[in-house]
C-alpha positions as CSV (number, residue, x, y, z in Angstrom):
1,M,-123.3,107.1,48.2
2,S,-123.7,105.3,44.9
3,P,-124.3,101.6,44.9
4,S,-121.3,99.4,44.4
5,R,-120.9,97.2,41.3
6,P,-120.0,93.5,41.6
7,T,-116.5,92.9,41.0
8,A,-115.4,90.2,38.5
9,P,-113.0,87.6,39.6
10,R,-109.4,88.5,39.4
11,D,-108.2,85.5,37.5
12,S,-110.7,85.8,34.7
13,A,-109.5,87.5,31.7
14,P,-111.7,89.5,29.4
15,G,-113.3,87.5,26.6
16,R,-112.6,84.1,28.3
17,P,-115.5,82.1,29.6
18,T,-115.5,81.3,33.1
19,A,-115.4,77.7,34.3
20,P,-118.5,76.6,36.3
21,R,-118.1,76.4,39.9
22,R,-117.8,73.0,41.5
23,A,-120.3,72.1,44.1
24,A,-119.1,71.5,47.4
25,A,-118.3,67.9,48.1
26,R,-121.0,66.4,50.2
27,P,-120.0,63.9,52.8
28,K,-120.8,60.3,51.8
29,P,-122.9,58.3,54.1
30,T,-121.1,56.0,56.3
31,T,-121.6,52.3,55.6
32,A,-120.4,49.2,57.3
33,A,-117.1,48.0,56.1
34,K,-117.4,44.9,53.8
35,P,-115.4,42.0,54.8
36,T,-112.5,41.4,52.6
37,T,-112.2,38.1,50.7
38,A,-109.1,36.3,49.9
39,P,-107.9,36.8,46.3
40,K,-108.5,33.9,43.9
41,P,-105.4,32.0,42.9
42,A,-104.2,32.8,39.5
43,T,-104.7,30.0,36.9
44,A,-102.7,29.5,33.8
45,P,-104.5,30.6,30.7
46,K,-105.6,27.8,28.4
47,P,-103.7,27.7,25.2
48,A,-105.8,28.6,22.2
49,P,-106.4,25.9,19.5
50,P,-104.2,26.3,16.5
51,A,-105.9,28.0,13.7
52,P,-106.1,26.2,10.4
53,Q,-103.8,27.6,7.8
54,D,-106.3,27.6,5.0
55,D,-109.1,29.3,6.9
56,P,-109.3,32.9,5.5
57,S,-111.5,34.0,8.4
58,F,-109.0,33.2,11.1
59,G,-108.0,36.3,13.0
60,R,-110.6,38.4,11.3
61,A,-112.7,40.6,13.5
62,V,-116.4,39.6,13.4
63,T,-119.2,41.8,14.5
64,T,-121.8,40.1,16.7
65,Y,-125.0,41.6,17.9
66,S,-126.6,41.3,21.3
67,A,-129.3,43.0,23.2
68,G,-126.9,45.7,24.4
69,G,-125.8,46.6,20.9
70,A,-123.0,45.6,18.5
71,R,-119.8,44.3,19.9
72,R,-116.7,43.0,18.1
73,Y,-115.4,39.4,18.5
74,A,-112.1,38.2,17.2
75,G,-111.6,34.4,16.6
76,P,-111.8,31.5,14.2
77,V,-115.1,31.2,12.3
78,A,-116.2,28.0,10.5
79,P,-116.2,28.2,6.7
80,P,-119.6,28.3,5.0
81,V,-121.1,24.9,4.2
82,V,-122.2,25.9,0.7
83,S,-119.7,27.8,-1.5
84,T,-120.7,31.3,-2.3
85,S,-119.3,31.3,-5.9
86,S,-120.9,29.4,-8.8
87,V,-117.5,27.9,-9.8
88,A,-116.9,26.5,-6.4
89,R,-120.5,25.1,-6.2
90,F,-120.0,23.4,-9.6
91,A,-116.7,21.9,-8.4
92,E,-118.3,20.6,-5.3
93,R,-121.2,19.0,-7.3
94,S,-118.7,17.4,-9.7
95,R,-116.7,16.0,-6.8
96,A,-119.8,14.6,-5.2
97,R,-120.9,12.9,-8.4
98,R,-117.4,11.4,-8.8
99,N,-117.5,10.1,-5.2
100,L,-120.9,8.6,-5.7
101,A,-119.9,6.9,-9.0
102,R,-116.8,5.6,-7.3
103,R,-118.8,4.1,-4.4
104,Q,-121.3,2.5,-6.9
105,V,-118.5,0.9,-8.9
106,L,-116.9,-0.4,-5.7
107,L,-120.2,-1.8,-4.5
108,V,-121.0,-3.5,-7.8
109,A,-117.4,-4.9,-8.0
110,G,-117.6,-6.2,-4.4
111,S,-121.0,-7.8,-5.0
112,A,-119.8,-9.5,-8.2
113,L,-116.7,-10.8,-6.4
114,A,-118.8,-12.2,-3.6
115,V,-121.3,-13.9,-5.9
116,G,-118.5,-15.3,-8.0
117,S,-116.7,-16.7,-4.9
118,L,-119.9,-18.3,-3.6
119,G,-120.7,-19.8,-7.0
120,W,-117.2,-21.3,-7.3
121,L,-117.4,-22.6,-3.7
122,L,-120.8,-24.3,-4.3
123,L,-120.7,-25.4,-8.0
124,I,-117.0,-26.0,-8.8
125,S,-114.9,-26.6,-5.7
126,P,-114.7,-30.1,-4.1
127,V,-116.0,-28.8,-0.8
128,L,-119.5,-30.3,-1.5
129,A,-118.5,-33.0,-3.9
130,L,-120.4,-36.3,-4.0
131,E,-118.6,-39.2,-2.3
132,P,-119.9,-42.7,-3.2
133,A,-118.9,-44.0,0.2
134,Q,-121.6,-41.8,1.8
135,V,-124.5,-43.1,-0.5
136,V,-127.2,-45.0,1.3
137,V,-129.6,-47.4,-0.7
138,E,-132.8,-48.6,0.9
139,G,-135.6,-50.8,-0.3
140,A,-133.7,-53.0,-2.7
141,G,-135.8,-56.0,-1.8
142,T,-134.8,-59.5,-3.2
143,V,-134.4,-58.8,-6.9
144,V,-132.6,-55.4,-7.1
145,A,-128.8,-55.6,-7.3
146,V,-127.5,-52.9,-5.0
147,D,-124.1,-53.0,-6.8
148,Q,-125.8,-51.9,-10.0
149,V,-127.5,-49.0,-8.3
150,L,-124.2,-47.9,-6.8
151,G,-122.5,-48.3,-10.2
152,V,-125.0,-45.8,-11.6
153,I,-124.2,-43.3,-8.8
154,D,-120.4,-43.9,-9.1
155,A,-120.5,-42.3,-12.6
156,H,-121.4,-39.0,-10.9
157,A,-118.7,-39.1,-8.2
158,S,-116.9,-35.8,-7.4
159,T,-119.8,-33.8,-8.8
160,P,-120.8,-31.0,-6.3
161,L,-124.2,-31.7,-4.8
162,P,-125.7,-28.4,-5.7
163,R,-124.9,-29.1,-9.4
164,L,-126.0,-32.7,-9.3
165,D,-129.2,-33.4,-11.3
166,T,-131.2,-35.7,-9.0
167,V,-134.1,-36.1,-11.5
168,R,-131.7,-37.4,-14.2
169,L,-130.0,-39.6,-11.6
170,R,-133.4,-41.0,-10.6
171,D,-134.2,-41.9,-14.2
172,E,-130.9,-43.7,-14.5
173,V,-131.7,-45.7,-11.3
174,L,-135.1,-46.7,-12.7
175,D,-133.3,-48.5,-15.6
176,V,-131.8,-50.9,-13.1
177,P,-133.7,-54.3,-13.4
178,G,-136.2,-54.8,-10.6
179,V,-136.6,-51.1,-9.7
180,R,-140.2,-50.0,-9.8
181,E,-139.9,-46.5,-8.1
182,A,-137.0,-44.5,-6.8
183,R,-136.4,-41.3,-4.9
184,V,-133.0,-39.6,-4.8
185,T,-132.4,-36.9,-2.2
186,R,-129.2,-35.0,-1.2
187,S,-127.6,-35.8,2.1
188,W,-125.4,-32.9,2.9
189,P,-122.5,-32.3,2.6
190,H,-121.3,-35.3,0.5
191,G,-123.9,-38.1,0.4
192,L,-127.1,-39.2,-1.2
193,M,-130.2,-41.1,0.0
194,V,-131.7,-43.5,-2.5
195,V,-135.0,-45.1,-1.5
196,L,-136.2,-47.8,-3.9
197,V,-139.5,-49.6,-4.4
198,A,-138.5,-53.0,-5.8
199,R,-140.6,-55.1,-8.2
200,E,-141.1,-58.1,-6.0
201,P,-142.0,-61.3,-8.0
202,V,-145.5,-62.7,-7.2
203,A,-145.5,-65.5,-9.8
204,A,-143.3,-67.7,-11.9
205,V,-144.4,-68.2,-15.5
206,P,-142.9,-71.2,-17.4
207,E,-140.9,-70.1,-20.5
208,Q,-141.2,-71.7,-23.9
209,S,-138.2,-73.5,-25.3
210,S,-136.3,-71.1,-27.7
211,A,-132.9,-70.3,-28.9
212,A,-132.6,-67.6,-26.2
213,T,-132.9,-70.2,-23.5
214,H,-130.5,-72.6,-25.2
215,G,-133.1,-75.4,-25.2
216,A,-133.5,-75.3,-21.4
217,P,-136.7,-73.5,-20.6
218,G,-137.0,-72.0,-17.1
219,F,-139.3,-69.6,-15.3
220,A,-139.8,-65.9,-15.7
221,L,-140.4,-64.1,-12.5
222,L,-143.2,-61.5,-12.8
223,D,-144.3,-58.8,-10.4
224,M,-147.8,-57.5,-9.8
225,D,-147.8,-55.4,-13.0
226,G,-146.7,-58.4,-15.1
227,V,-143.2,-57.0,-15.6
228,Q,-140.4,-59.6,-15.6
229,V,-138.0,-59.0,-12.8
230,G,-135.8,-62.1,-13.2
231,R,-135.4,-65.5,-14.6
232,V,-134.6,-68.8,-12.9
233,D,-134.2,-72.4,-14.0
234,A,-136.5,-73.8,-11.3
235,A,-139.6,-72.3,-9.8
236,P,-138.7,-70.6,-6.5
237,E,-140.2,-72.1,-3.4
238,G,-143.1,-70.0,-2.1
239,L,-144.0,-68.5,-5.5
240,P,-147.1,-69.9,-7.4
241,V,-146.5,-71.1,-10.9
242,V,-148.8,-69.4,-13.4
243,D,-150.0,-71.3,-16.5
244,V,-151.7,-69.0,-19.0
245,P,-151.8,-68.9,-22.8
246,V,-148.7,-67.3,-24.3
247,G,-149.2,-63.7,-25.2
248,D,-152.6,-63.4,-23.5
249,K,-152.0,-60.3,-21.5
250,R,-155.6,-59.9,-20.3
251,T,-155.7,-63.4,-18.8
252,L,-152.3,-62.8,-17.2
253,T,-153.4,-59.5,-15.8
254,A,-156.5,-61.1,-14.3
255,V,-154.4,-63.9,-12.6
256,L,-151.9,-61.4,-11.2
257,S,-154.7,-59.1,-9.9
258,V,-156.1,-62.0,-7.9
259,L,-152.7,-63.0,-6.5
260,Q,-151.9,-59.4,-5.6
261,R,-155.1,-59.1,-3.4
262,L,-154.7,-62.4,-1.6
263,P,-153.7,-62.2,2.1
264,V,-150.2,-63.3,2.9
265,E,-151.2,-66.5,4.7
266,L,-153.5,-67.5,1.8
267,L,-150.9,-66.6,-0.9
268,A,-148.4,-68.9,0.9
269,Q,-150.8,-71.8,0.4
270,V,-151.1,-71.3,-3.4
271,G,-148.9,-73.7,-5.4
272,G,-150.1,-72.8,-8.9
273,V,-152.6,-70.8,-10.9
274,S,-154.0,-71.6,-14.3
275,A,-156.5,-69.9,-16.6
276,R,-157.6,-70.3,-20.1
277,T,-159.5,-67.0,-20.1
278,Q,-159.8,-64.1,-17.7
279,D,-163.0,-65.5,-16.3
280,T,-161.7,-69.1,-15.6
281,V,-159.0,-68.6,-12.9
282,T,-158.3,-71.7,-11.0
283,M,-155.9,-72.1,-8.0
284,S,-154.2,-75.2,-6.8
285,L,-153.4,-75.2,-3.1
286,R,-150.4,-76.9,-1.7
287,D,-152.5,-79.4,0.3
288,G,-154.2,-80.7,-2.9
289,V,-157.4,-78.6,-2.8
290,R,-158.5,-77.0,-6.1
291,V,-160.2,-73.6,-5.9
292,D,-162.4,-72.5,-8.8
293,W,-162.1,-68.7,-8.6
294,G,-163.7,-67.5,-11.8
295,S,-163.0,-63.8,-12.7
296,A,-161.1,-61.2,-10.7
297,S,-164.4,-59.5,-9.6
298,E,-165.6,-59.6,-6.0
299,T,-162.2,-60.8,-4.9
300,P,-162.6,-59.5,-1.2
301,L,-165.9,-61.5,-0.9
302,K,-164.4,-64.6,-2.4
303,I,-161.5,-64.4,0.0
304,A,-163.8,-64.2,3.0
305,V,-165.9,-67.2,1.8
306,L,-162.9,-69.3,1.0
307,S,-161.4,-68.6,4.4
308,A,-164.7,-69.5,6.2
309,L,-165.0,-72.8,4.2
310,R,-161.5,-73.8,4.9
311,A,-162.1,-73.3,8.6
312,S,-165.5,-75.0,8.7
313,P,-165.7,-78.7,9.7
314,A,-168.4,-79.2,7.1
315,A,-165.9,-78.6,4.3
316,A,-163.3,-80.8,5.8
317,G,-162.1,-83.4,3.3
318,A,-163.3,-81.4,0.3
319,T,-161.0,-81.4,-2.7
320,V,-162.8,-78.8,-4.8
321,I,-164.1,-75.5,-3.6
322,D,-166.0,-73.3,-6.1
323,V,-166.3,-69.6,-5.1
324,S,-166.8,-68.3,-8.6
325,A,-170.3,-67.4,-7.3
326,P,-169.4,-66.4,-3.8
327,R,-173.0,-66.1,-2.5
328,L,-173.6,-69.7,-3.6
329,P,-170.3,-71.6,-2.9
330,I,-169.9,-75.2,-3.8
331,T,-167.7,-77.8,-2.1
332,K,-166.9,-81.3,-3.5
């Protein structure tokens, strides 16, 4: 008995490949049933932002890359910061230069307008104008006429204080008779402070009869510098009368130097001073005592010696006190 041949499947046709046999399904291991969770509530989808009309990349598919490979992403993409074409870059640079020039012009114009407005406010407008009613004058003394000082300042009324020339105004105040020194300062917003140093008279000098005095000689009032600060018909009470040669400035200067350095209580006792030269100064006290002073040298020592002799009982009744040599005084 010959061996039997394997028989081909009935459904296979000659020349057709046979399909592989499927393995028998294995039973899956049994696992514990997972607890079921409640389904999440459905949420309304967020509306997508409107796409700009001039963005050419809107709606274009963009390929992005990640660790897992390339994937496609569709959505709006920001335009590039720098233009890709030379024409566009040139247009952007031109536009930037125009914007910069426009800002610079606006800045310069605004600065000029601000400076002009400030200058008009300070130098032209009446906001800071000088008001004569708010001018204060101090130190006029007994010989300076305050009305004359205010008259000089009134000529500059309504002038803005920043534009007021205080140096020129000070020179004009110095021309007022009796003013020795002056200081003018602004008192904001509308006033001035004028501080004067008056030329106070220290002596009365008899005038010579002339046509200027109309035949009635009087007395010229002199300050410590020999400057005439006034004229009176009669010698003022309390001022010593100075008798010196006419035109002798050296002798007059020596007499005034002595009077300037005398203490107030001693100066009040001096009724007159005479001198033929600068070394022969003689004072007449109001109680009748004559003081031979000599020159203007060693004046402080002579003052101390004269005060001691006037207070000493030994010199009581003396009518002449010679302190021209202060270390060897003489009383008569």
